[in-house]
C-alpha positions as CSV (number, residue, x, y, z in Angstrom):
1,M,0.0,0.0,0.0
2,M,1.5,3.3,-1.2
3,I,0.2,6.8,-1.2
4,S,1.2,9.3,-3.9
5,V,2.1,12.6,-2.2
6,Q,2.3,15.8,-4.2
7,A,3.3,18.3,-1.5
8,I,3.5,18.9,2.2
9,R,3.5,22.5,3.3
10,F,2.1,24.9,5.9
11,G,-1.0,26.9,5.1
12,A,-2.8,29.7,6.8
13,S,-6.3,29.9,8.1
14,W,-8.0,33.3,8.2
15,S,-10.7,34.7,10.4
16,C,-11.8,38.3,10.0
17,G,-8.6,39.1,8.1
18,V,-6.3,37.7,10.8
19,V,-4.2,34.5,10.6
20,V,-5.5,32.2,13.3
21,A,-3.6,29.0,12.5
22,S,-1.1,27.5,10.1
23,P,-2.1,23.8,9.8
24,L,0.1,21.4,7.9
25,R,-1.4,20.6,4.5
26,V,-0.7,17.3,2.8
27,E,-1.6,17.2,-0.9
28,L,-2.0,13.7,-2.3
29,G,-1.7,13.0,-6.0
30,E,0.7,12.7,-8.9
31,Q,1.6,15.8,-11.0
32,G,4.9,16.1,-12.8
33,D,7.7,13.6,-12.4
34,E,8.2,11.1,-9.6
35,T,11.0,12.1,-7.2
36,T,12.4,11.4,-3.8
37,V,10.7,12.5,-0.6
38,D,13.3,15.3,-0.3
39,G,12.5,16.4,-3.9
40,M,8.8,16.4,-3.2
41,L,9.3,18.6,-0.1
42,R,11.3,21.0,-2.4
43,G,8.3,21.0,-4.9
44,E,10.1,19.0,-7.6
45,G,7.3,16.5,-8.2
46,W,5.5,13.7,-6.3
47,T,6.6,10.7,-4.4
48,A,5.1,7.3,-3.3
49,I,5.2,6.6,0.4
50,K,3.7,4.1,2.8
51,P,0.9,5.5,4.9
52,E,2.8,4.8,8.1
53,Q,5.9,6.6,6.7
54,L,3.8,9.6,5.8
55,A,2.5,9.8,9.3
56,H,6.0,9.6,10.7
57,L,7.1,12.4,8.3
58,V,4.2,14.6,9.5
59,A,5.2,13.9,13.1
60,G,8.8,15.0,12.2
61,L,7.6,18.2,10.6
62,V,5.1,19.2,13.4
63,S,6.4,18.4,16.9
64,A,3.2,19.3,18.8
65,P,0.1,17.4,17.6
66,E,-2.4,19.6,15.8
67,K,-4.7,19.6,12.9
68,V,-3.5,18.2,9.6
69,Q,-5.4,19.0,6.4
70,I,-5.2,16.4,3.7
71,T,-6.4,17.0,0.1
72,G,-7.2,14.1,-2.2
73,L,-7.8,11.6,0.6
74,G,-10.9,10.4,-1.1
75,D,-8.9,9.3,-4.1
76,V,-6.7,7.0,-2.1
77,E,-7.3,3.3,-1.6
78,E,-9.6,2.9,1.4
79,A,-7.1,0.7,3.3
80,S,-4.3,3.2,2.8
81,S,-6.6,6.1,3.9
82,L,-7.6,4.3,7.0
83,S,-4.1,3.3,7.9
84,L,-2.8,6.9,7.5
85,Q,-5.7,8.5,9.5
86,S,-5.5,5.9,12.3
87,T,-1.7,6.3,12.6
88,L,-2.0,10.1,12.7
89,H,-4.8,9.8,15.3
90,L,-2.6,7.5,17.4
91,F,0.1,10.3,17.3
92,G,-2.5,12.8,18.5
93,Y,-3.2,14.6,15.3
94,T,-6.6,15.6,14.1
95,V,-7.2,14.8,10.4
96,E,-9.3,17.2,8.3
97,P,-10.0,15.8,4.8
98,C,-10.3,18.7,2.2
């Protein structure tokens, strides 16, 4: 079970013109060329990664558990989606599909 990851980046949530949070956003999908995880983090393409590895990567990028927004989660195989979400929940993160 692998998940194609297009990008991982911090976003901003706005409320009345003020930034109130900067949740981590994970964009799933395949655009451009396949690359390494480091290349994907630099915006050079997409990479295939196991759901558990993606959860560990998220935990390494955001030390304190918080909300993680994931786009394209509905396009992922159900077993991979459930594995990713359950692992993130075990780590204390709240998953918000977008």
